[in-house]
C-alpha positions in Angstrom: 116.6 -69.4 -149.5 120.0 -67.7 -148.0 123.3 -69.6 -147.2 122.6 -69.1 -143.8 119.1 -70.1 -143.6 119.4 -72.7 -145.1 122.9 -74.4 -143.3 120.5 -73.7 -139.9 117.4 -75.9 -141.9 119.8 -78.8 -142.7 120.9 -79.0 -139.5 117.3 -80.4 -138.5 116.0 -84.2 -139.3 115.2 -84.3 -142.7 111.9 -85.0 -141.6 111.2 -81.0 -140.4 112.4 -79.6 -142.9 109.5 -79.2 -145.5 107.7 -77.6 -142.7 110.6 -74.7 -142.9 111.1 -74.6 -146.0 108.0 -73.7 -146.9 108.1 -71.2 -144.6 110.7 -69.2 -145.2 109.5 -69.8 -148.9 106.3 -68.5 -148.7 105.1 -66.9 -145.7 105.0 -63.4 -145.3 103.9 -62.0 -141.7 102.6 -58.5 -140.7 102.2 -55.5 -142.5 105.3 -55.0 -143.3 105.0 -58.7 -145.9 108.4 -59.6 -145.3 110.2 -63.0 -144.9 110.7 -65.0 -141.9 114.3 -65.7 -141.1 115.9 -68.7 -138.3 118.4 -69.2 -136.4 119.8 -72.2 -134.0 119.0 -73.2 -131.4 122.0 -73.2 -128.9 122.0 -77.2 -127.0 123.3 -79.9 -127.8 123.7 -81.7 -131.2 120.6 -84.0 -130.5 118.7 -81.4 -130.0 119.5 -79.5 -133.0 117.7 -81.9 -135.4 114.7 -81.4 -133.7 114.6 -77.5 -132.4 114.9 -74.1 -134.9 114.4 -70.5 -133.4 112.3 -68.3 -136.5 112.7 -65.4 -136.3 109.4 -63.1 -136.8 108.7 -59.6 -137.8 106.2 -57.5 -135.9 106.2 -53.6 -135.4 109.3 -52.6 -135.6 110.4 -56.0 -133.4 112.0 -59.2 -134.5 109.7 -61.7 -132.2 112.6 -64.7 -132.0 110.1 -68.2 -130.7 111.6 -71.6 -130.9 109.7 -74.6 -132.7 110.7 -77.6 -130.9 109.6 -81.1 -132.6 109.4 -85.2 -131.2 112.1 -86.7 -132.9 110.6 -89.7 -131.5 107.3 -89.2 -132.5 107.6 -87.3 -135.9 103.9 -87.0 -136.4 102.6 -84.9 -133.6 103.0 -81.1 -133.8 105.2 -79.5 -132.6 105.9 -77.2 -129.4 106.6 -73.7 -129.1 109.0 -71.7 -127.2 108.1 -67.5 -126.9 110.4 -64.6 -126.1 107.1 -62.9 -124.4 106.2 -65.3 -121.2 102.4 -63.7 -121.3 101.6 -65.1 -124.1 99.1 -68.0 -124.3 99.5 -68.4 -120.2 97.2 -70.4 -118.4 95.2 -71.6 -122.0 92.6 -74.4 -121.8 92.5 -77.2 -124.5 89.5 -75.7 -125.7 91.0 -72.2 -126.3 93.7 -73.0 -128.5 91.3 -75.6 -130.3 89.5 -72.7 -131.7 91.9 -70.2 -132.0 94.9 -72.5 -133.2 92.8 -75.1 -135.0 96.1 -75.9 -137.9 98.0 -77.0 -134.1 95.0 -79.5 -132.6 94.5 -80.6 -135.9 98.1 -80.8 -137.2 98.5 -82.9 -140.8 101.7 -84.0 -140.7 101.9 -84.5 -144.4 100.5 -80.4 -145.4 103.9 -78.6 -145.9 102.2 -76.1 -145.2 100.8 -77.1 -141.7 103.5 -75.0 -139.7 102.9 -71.7 -141.8 99.2 -71.8 -140.9 100.1 -72.6 -137.5 102.7 -69.8 -136.9 99.9 -67.5 -138.7 97.4 -68.0 -136.6 99.8 -67.6 -133.8 100.7 -64.4 -134.8 97.3 -63.0 -135.0 96.5 -63.9 -130.9 100.5 -62.5 -130.1 98.8 -59.3 -131.2 95.7 -60.0 -129.4 97.3 -60.6 -126.7 98.9 -57.5 -127.3 96.2 -54.8 -127.6 94.6 -57.0 -124.5 97.8 -55.5 -122.1 96.9 -51.8 -124.4 93.5 -52.0 -123.1 94.5 -52.5 -119.2 95.9 -49.4 -119.4 92.6 -47.5 -120.5 93.7 -44.6 -118.8 96.6 -43.9 -121.4 97.1 -41.6 -124.0 98.3 -44.6 -126.4 95.5 -45.9 -125.3 93.9 -43.0 -126.0 94.9 -42.6 -129.6 94.6 -45.9 -130.9 90.7 -45.7 -130.0 90.6 -42.2 -131.1 91.8 -43.8 -134.8 89.5 -46.7 -135.2 87.0 -44.0 -134.9 88.7 -43.6 -138.4 86.8 -44.7 -141.4 90.2 -44.9 -143.2 91.9 -47.0 -140.5 91.2 -50.4 -138.8 92.2 -52.9 -136.9 94.2 -54.8 -139.5 95.8 -51.9 -140.6 97.8 -51.3 -137.0 100.5 -53.5 -135.5 100.2 -53.2 -131.6 103.1 -53.8 -129.4 103.4 -52.9 -125.4 106.7 -53.0 -123.5 107.3 -52.0 -119.9 107.6 -48.3 -120.8 106.9 -48.3 -124.8 104.2 -48.6 -126.4 104.3 -48.9 -130.3 102.3 -48.7 -133.4 102.8 -49.7 -137.1 100.2 -48.2 -138.7 99.9 -49.0 -142.6 98.9 -46.1 -144.9 96.3 -45.7 -147.4 98.3 -45.1 -150.2 97.1 -45.1 -154.0 100.3 -46.9 -155.9 98.3 -48.3 -158.6 99.2 -46.5 -160.9 102.9 -46.6 -160.2 104.9 -46.8 -163.1 107.4 -49.8 -163.7 110.1 -48.1 -161.8 112.1 -50.6 -159.8 114.1 -53.6 -161.4 115.9 -55.2 -159.1 115.3 -59.1 -158.3 112.8 -60.4 -156.1 114.8 -60.6 -153.3 115.0 -56.8 -152.6 111.9 -56.0 -154.5 109.1 -58.3 -153.1 106.8 -56.7 -155.7 105.1 -55.2 -152.5 103.8 -51.4 -152.7 103.6 -50.5 -148.6 103.9 -47.3 -146.9 103.6 -47.9 -142.9 104.1 -45.2 -140.6 105.3 -46.2 -137.2 104.4 -43.9 -133.8 106.1 -44.2 -130.1 104.7 -43.2 -127.2 105.4 -41.5 -125.2 107.4 -40.2 -127.4 105.0 -40.1 -130.3 107.0 -36.9 -132.3 109.0 -39.3 -133.1 107.4 -40.8 -136.5 109.0 -42.9 -138.1 108.2 -43.6 -142.5 108.8 -47.0 -143.8 108.2 -47.4 -147.6 108.6 -50.4 -149.6 111.4 -50.5 -151.8 109.7 -49.8 -155.2 108.2 -46.8 -153.5 111.4 -45.9 -151.9 113.4 -45.7 -155.6 109.9 -44.4 -156.7 109.7 -41.4 -154.3 112.8 -40.9 -152.3 113.9 -39.5 -149.5 109.8 -37.9 -148.0 110.3 -35.5 -144.9 107.8 -35.8 -142.4 105.5 -32.9 -141.5 106.3 -32.1 -137.9 104.2 -34.4 -135.0 103.5 -32.0 -132.0 103.0 -32.9 -128.3 99.4 -31.9 -128.5 99.0 -33.7 -132.3 96.8 -36.7 -132.4 97.0 -39.4 -134.8 93.4 -39.7 -136.0 94.3 -36.2 -137.7 98.0 -36.8 -138.4 98.0 -40.3 -139.9 95.5 -38.6 -143.3 98.1 -35.5 -143.8 101.0 -38.2 -144.0 98.4 -40.1 -146.3 98.0 -36.5 -148.3 101.5 -36.4 -147.9 102.5 -39.5 -150.2 99.7 -39.7 -152.4 100.2 -36.2 -153.6 104.0 -37.1 -153.9 102.9 -40.1 -156.5 100.3 -38.1 -158.3 103.3 -35.5 -158.7 105.6 -38.3 -159.7 103.0 -40.0 -162.3 102.6 -36.1 -163.4 106.2 -35.6 -164.0 106.2 -39.5 -165.9 103.6 -39.0 -168.7 105.5 -35.0 -169.1 107.9 -37.0 -169.7 106.7 -39.2 -171.7 105.3 -36.6 -173.7 108.1 -34.4 -174.5 110.0 -37.6 -175.8 107.3 -38.9 -178.3 107.4 -35.3 -179.6 111.3 -36.2 -180.2 111.0 -39.7 -181.4 107.9 -38.4 -183.9 109.3 -35.8 -185.2 113.5 -37.7 -185.8 112.2 -40.9 -186.2 114.9 -41.3 -189.1 117.5 -40.8 -186.8 116.8 -42.5 -183.9 119.2 -44.7 -183.0 118.2 -46.2 -179.2 115.6 -45.0 -176.8 113.7 -45.6 -173.6 111.2 -43.8 -170.7 114.2 -41.6 -169.9 116.6 -41.0 -172.4 117.0 -40.8 -176.6 119.8 -41.1 -178.5 119.8 -38.9 -181.9 122.2 -39.3 -185.3 122.2 -36.4 -187.1 124.1 -34.9 -190.1 124.4 -30.9 -190.5 126.6 -29.9 -193.4 128.2 -33.1 -194.1 128.9 -33.1 -190.2 127.5 -36.3 -188.2 126.9 -36.1 -184.8 124.7 -37.7 -181.8 122.8 -35.9 -179.4 121.5 -37.6 -176.3 118.8 -36.1 -174.1 118.6 -38.0 -170.2 115.7 -36.9 -168.5 115.7 -37.0 -165.1 113.6 -38.1 -162.3 113.3 -34.4 -161.1 111.7 -33.7 -164.9 110.5 -31.0 -165.2 111.5 -28.9 -161.9 115.0 -30.1 -163.3 115.6 -30.0 -167.4 116.6 -32.3 -169.0 121.2 -33.2 -170.1 121.7 -32.8 -173.1 125.3 -34.4 -174.6 126.6 -33.7 -178.1 128.8 -37.1 -179.1 132.1 -36.8 -182.1 131.6 -40.0 -184.7 135.0 -39.2 -186.0 136.9 -37.8 -182.9 138.3 -39.3 -179.5 140.0 -38.5 -176.4 142.2 -41.1 -174.6 140.3 -44.2 -176.9 137.2 -42.6 -176.2 135.0 -40.4 -178.3 134.5 -36.8 -177.2 131.4 -35.5 -176.0 130.3 -32.1 -174.9 127.5 -31.6 -172.0 125.5 -28.5 -172.8 125.2 -26.2 -170.4 121.1 -25.5 -170.9 118.4 -26.9 -173.1 116.0 -24.5 -174.2 112.4 -25.6 -174.9 112.1 -22.5 -177.5 114.2 -22.6 -180.2 116.1 -25.6 -179.8 117.4 -26.1 -183.1 118.3 -23.0 -183.3 119.9 -23.2 -179.8 121.3 -27.4 -180.7 122.5 -25.7 -184.2 125.1 -23.6 -182.3 126.0 -25.9 -180.4 126.7 -28.2 -182.5 129.0 -25.7 -184.8 130.8 -24.8 -181.6 131.6 -28.5 -180.8 132.5 -28.8 -184.8 135.5 -26.5 -183.5 136.8 -27.5 -181.1 137.0 -30.9 -182.1 139.0 -29.9 -184.9 141.2 -27.2 -183.0 139.5 -24.3 -185.3 138.0 -21.4 -184.4 134.1 -21.3 -184.3 132.4 -19.7 -187.7 129.7 -17.8 -188.3 127.9 -19.2 -191.0 123.7 -20.8 -191.0 123.5 -24.2 -191.1 120.3 -26.8 -191.8 119.8 -28.8 -188.4 118.7 -32.3 -190.5 117.8 -35.6 -189.3 119.6 -38.6 -191.4 116.3 -40.8 -192.9 116.6 -44.9 -192.8 
């Protein structure tokens, strides 16, 4: 748990902490599936022991709901104070029993009790926002939402709706196939929750300013993506499939390039098996010998391969400059006549290291067998 949130939780009475810790550690809400956060509630110390503010992701917003426990009766279900006064107004007990059963049947012995309540309340909040949208059935946003749901690619579960006084937001989950993506992202769990999502954020009436929100895995894999222009007269039911196809094509291109990269490295490793020093998915290093001169060839294949050729680096095992082995980055990587090109460059590199003019003698390119 982050130190700030940990400090907020520590302000609570110990009897309430398991509920909050479970929410923070296990609850992931919304299409982004990001973790919730917590803030202190300003007030006296007594209230601080039983109150906490939870920050929930929804569309592009951060909902801030206050959770109020009863310190004199800790077995009672908590109360909630919402930042939207219109949410859950004039609801009766039967409605809460049906829609928020985890609250009406609060189990004080279950650490997941609060997580279950929040999940049910978020579902109700989403329905509340859709109801507000439906009340303005003549708006452009209402038309776009209704038309988009008529597309077999998008369901209600794929959209979050938020209705403000002058703007309506749609956060839309795109049906992007990430099942075949390579394991390219290796940062910690906090930065990479392992969820591969692509979301489109659209605001009305300014729908031309659509935003693409990618998970860390997709951002690392695909890099920056430029969205196609969404014209003012365009409709979401056409634009969403267009962006989805764009992303799926990018993923397919990436996978094809990864295959070409693996094939190239595999060919080199098989051909020069006895000379391999080390290799991984993106580079390889070989120790070669030519006319009793030993040198290392480093091959680095970047993310833009095959459009951008691999980078070849020659390293001397004899000569140093400022305490480091001398090296030379070659200007090209011809796929035809690869060995003759390397032989020529090694001869030039050796002469540069030794400070002698190059010769025109022919040499044989050989590997060092184990």
